[in-house]
N, C-alpha and C positions, 0 to 999 in steps of 0.2 A: 418691897420698901421704898420707901417715898426720901426721894432726898431735896435739896430745898438754899437756894438760893438769899443772899441775902444784901441788903441795900440802909443803906445806913445816913443821913442826911440831915443836915445841923433846920434843928426846928424856929417854930420863925419869934423874931423877937420886938418885929412890928407891923405894928395893926393895919391891915388897906380899904381905904376908904371905896363907900361901897352907896349906891345908892337906897336909904333908907335908914340906914346903919349910925345914932347915934353917939353914941356913951367909946375911950377907949379901947377893955373890953371887950366889947361889941366888933369889935372891929379889928383883935388881936383873935376873938372863935373864926374871925371868915374867915381869918387870913391860915391859921391851919389845920381850916372844913377845906381851902380850897387846896389847900398843898393834903393833904388826904385822899378828897377824888378821885387829883387829880392821878394819886399812884395808883387806886382804885381800876380807873381805865386804864391802865398798866399793867393789872395783872400787880399789882405788889396788897398783899393781905399786910393789914397793922398789927405789929404787936405787940410793942412797950415806946415807954417812951425812959428813957436813961438822962442823970445826971452822970457825967465824966469831967476829970482833970485835965488838964493840958496842959504839961511846961514847953513854956515861950520866953525865945529867944528873948532878955530884957540887959537893952547894953552891948554893949562886949563881954566881958566877963558872969554874970550873972543873969540866970533864968529867975523870975514869977509860974504860976502857976492858975489860973486861970480855971470855970468848972464853965464845960460846954451841953448846952441840951440841946440833946438830938432827939428821933424821929426810927423806928426801927421793923421795919419792910421784912416782909419775904412772900418768896412766892417755890412755889414746884423747882424745879427741875426740867427739866427735858432726859425721858432714855437717851442713852446714847444710836440706839434703835434703831426706837426709833428717826430722828433727826439725818445718823448718815446712815445710807446704804451697807450692807457689808460686802467685800464685792471678795473673788476668789483666790484664793493667792497663784502668784506667777509661776512661767511654767522656767525651768531653765534653758536655753536653748539650749540643743548635742556639740557638742564641741567647745562647752566652755567650762571654763575648772572659778568651783563656788572660794573666793580668797573665807581669808582664815579670823577670826573674828577680830574686833577690834579691841584688844590689851585694858584693861578695867584701873582707874589711879585708885589707887585707895590708900589710907590717911592712918601710920600708925597709931594705936592707940596711946601706945608709953612706946616707952627705948632698945625692952627685947623685944616688942616687933621686928623695930627694923634692925633687915639684913647688917647699915649701914653704920648699927650703933649709934645714932644721932638727932634725934632724939625732936620730933615736926618736921619730921622730911616726910617727904614721900613720893609713892614708889610704883613701876606698873608690876601691875598683874596678869599673868593670861591663865588663861582654862586652866593651863595641864597645870597649875599650880596654884590653884583653890579644890582640885579635886583632892592634893595630897592632906 
């Protein structure tokens, strides 16, 4: 099964001047072409363009919503086994004792799960508590 990583970048908003390109439309398309070719050379495959809303602060207390144009790219994520060598587990030296496991921090879902009766309080549970 292939796993992908995604990259989202802002779409160009202005054209780029280049030799032989005269119109604003051609400059814009040239800028878009440069971005897409740069991403492709880094191994990213173009997926789609999206227009998404973005809320921004406007003044002290208000916000405004603006639309952002983005380009979505993806590439196959390198498998973990290929990128990281697997090492054999370390053997514990003779005469040393093994430490007990770290306690697990749990958050009660409701006040009846918490032994103290208080809502929203944390408590520590050890592995022995989890077995029962």
